C-alpha positions in Angstrom: 24.9 19.8 47.2 22.5 22.9 44.7 24.0 21.1 41.2 23.3 17.6 41.6 19.3 17.2 41.5 19.3 19.7 38.6 21.9 17.5 36.9 19.9 14.4 38.1 17.0 15.6 36.4 18.6 16.3 33.1 20.0 12.9 33.1 16.9 10.9 34.1 14.8 13.2 31.2 17.7 12.6 28.8 17.2 8.5 29.5 13.8 9.1 29.1 13.8 10.5 26.0 16.3 8.7 24.4 14.5 5.4 25.4 11.2 6.5 24.2 13.1 7.5 20.8 14.5 3.7 20.6 10.7 2.3 21.2 9.3 4.6 18.5 7.9 2.8 15.5 10.1 2.6 12.3 7.2 3.4 10.1 5.4 2.3 7.4 7.2 -0.8 5.4 7.6 -1.2 1.7 9.1 -4.8 1.7 6.1 -7.0 1.4 4.9 -10.3 0.1 1.0 -10.6 0.1 -2.0 -12.3 -1.2 -5.6 -10.8 -1.9 -8.9 -12.4 -2.4 -12.4 -10.7 -3.4 -15.0 -13.2 -5.0 -13.3 -15.4 -7.5 -10.3 -13.1 -7.9 -6.9 -13.8 -6.5 -4.1 -11.5 -6.6 -0.8 -12.4 -5.4 2.0 -9.8 -4.9 5.6 -8.5 -3.6 6.9 -5.3 -3.4 10.2 -4.0 -1.9 12.6 -0.6 -1.9 15.7 -1.2 -2.9 18.6 -0.4 -0.3 15.7 1.7 1.8 15.5 4.2 -0.8 12.3 6.0 -2.1 11.7 3.4 -4.9 9.3 0.7 -4.8 9.4 -2.1 -7.0 6.5 -4.6 -6.9 5.6 -7.6 -9.2 1.8 -8.9 -9.4 0.5 -11.8 -10.7 -3.6 -12.1 -10.5 -6.3 -14.5 -11.8 -10.0 -14.7 -12.1 -11.6 -18.1 -11.5 -14.6 -16.7 -13.4 -12.8 -16.6 -17.0 -10.2 -18.4 -18.1 -8.7 -15.6 -20.1 -8.4 -13.5 -16.9 -4.9 -13.8 -16.1 -2.1 -11.3 -16.2 1.1 -10.0 -14.9 2.5 -6.3 -13.9 5.6 -4.6 -12.9 4.5 -1.4 -10.6 7.4 1.2 -10.6 6.9 4.2 -7.6 8.7 6.7 -5.4 7.5 7.3 -2.0 7.3 10.8 -0.7 7.7 10.1 3.2 5.9 12.1 5.6 3.9 14.7 2.8 1.7 16.2 5.2 0.3 14.7 9.0 2.3 11.7 8.7 0.9 10.6 5.3 3.2 8.7 2.8 2.4 9.4 -0.6 3.3 7.0 -3.4 3.5 8.1 -7.5 4.0 5.7 -9.8 3.1 3.5 -12.6 1.9 0.0 -13.4 2.5 -1.9 -16.6 1.3 -5.6 -17.5 2.3 -8.0 -20.0 0.2 -6.3 -22.3 2.1 -3.2 -22.4 -1.1 -1.2 -20.9 0.2 1.6 -18.5 -1.7 3.5 -15.6 -0.5 5.6 -13.4 -1.1 5.3 -9.8 -1.2 7.8 -6.6 -1.5 5.8 -3.1 -1.3 7.8 0.4 -0.6 5.9 3.4 -0.4 6.9 7.0 -0.5 4.6 10.6 -3.3 5.2 13.0 -1.1 4.1 15.9 -3.1 7.1 17.8 -6.0 5.6 17.6 -5.0 2.1 18.1 -1.3 0.3 18.2 -0.4 -1.3 14.7 -3.4 -0.1 12.6 -2.9 1.5 9.6 -4.7 3.1 6.4 -4.3 3.1 2.9 -6.4 5.0 -0.3 -5.2 5.2 -3.6 -6.0 5.6 -7.5 -5.0 4.1 -10.6 -6.2 5.7 -14.1 -5.3 5.8 -17.8 -5.2 9.7 -17.3 -6.3 9.8 -21.1 -9.7 9.2 -22.6 -8.1 7.8 -26.2 -8.4 4.3 -25.4 -12.1 3.6 -25.5 -11.8 0.4 -24.3 -9.6 0.9 -21.3 -6.9 -1.6 -20.2 -6.5 -4.4 -18.3 -4.3 -3.7 -14.5 -4.3 -5.1 -11.0 -4.6 -2.4 -8.3 -6.0 -2.1 -4.2 -6.1 -5.9 -5.1 -8.8 -6.3 -7.8 -7.7 -8.0 -11.7 -9.7 -5.8 -13.5 -10.4 -5.9 -17.5 -11.1 -2.9 -19.7 -10.6 -0.3 -16.6 -10.9 3.1 -16.9 -9.5 3.7 -13.0 -9.9 1.7 -10.0 -10.0 3.3 -6.4 -9.5 1.7 -3.2 -9.7 2.7 0.2 -7.9 -0.1 3.0 -7.4 -0.2 6.7 -4.8 -3.1 7.8 -3.8 -4.3 11.3 0.2 -4.9 11.7 -0.2 -8.5 14.1 3.6 -8.2 14.4 6.5 -6.8 13.0 6.1 -9.6 10.0 2.6 -9.9 9.4 -0.4 -7.9 8.6 -4.0 -8.6 8.0 -6.1 -5.7 5.9 -9.8 -5.2 4.4 -10.8 -2.8 2.0 -13.0 -1.5 -0.8 -12.7 -1.6 -4.2 -14.5 0.7 -6.7 -13.6 -0.3 -10.5 -14.5 1.8 -13.1 -14.8 0.3 -16.8 -16.5 1.6 -20.4 -20.1 0.0 -18.9 -20.3 0.4 -15.2 -18.8 0.9 -11.7 -18.3 -2.2 -9.5 -17.5 -2.3 -5.7 -15.4 -5.4 -4.2 -14.4 -6.2 -0.7 -11.1 -7.1 -0.9 -9.3 -9.2 2.2 -5.0 -9.5 2.5 -2.5 -11.1 4.5 1.0 -9.7 3.7 4.3 -10.8 5.2 7.0 -8.1 5.4 10.4 -8.8 5.2 
């Protein structure tokens, strides 16, 4: 009889730990299709990580309705370092458009479930990392299609409505040769 109570207690604790582990979130989803909008700028994107690897491959199509020639396609390739510190995933990558312009990217992403279940924050920077191209390059980052960019920085707060649907709002700062433009970006994404 002395050993029954500790055995039952240990069994109950093990069952509770097992149930809690099964209910834990699966982490950040890198398999998404989305659309972003700011002013007259539309960006359609898709990204996935093949076979659950740390590589992320993305495709972007962007169009600016203010200018007939401001549309481009882009391929992104990145590597995700999961759980770098404090639950943050860091993705290092590059973006290349159809004109063979290349930008280097760094994106930091983290869930904020301790604040509110389903909330996450993302911040990133894309840059040429060289000053040799005085005119900048055309590339899309943070939901903004920009022309003659030197760099683009963004921060975004997203809410996972359910396992599939995510809505987000972000602030993107775009630097070109003449000025810095700030945009509010609204996004809707579907995970798969």
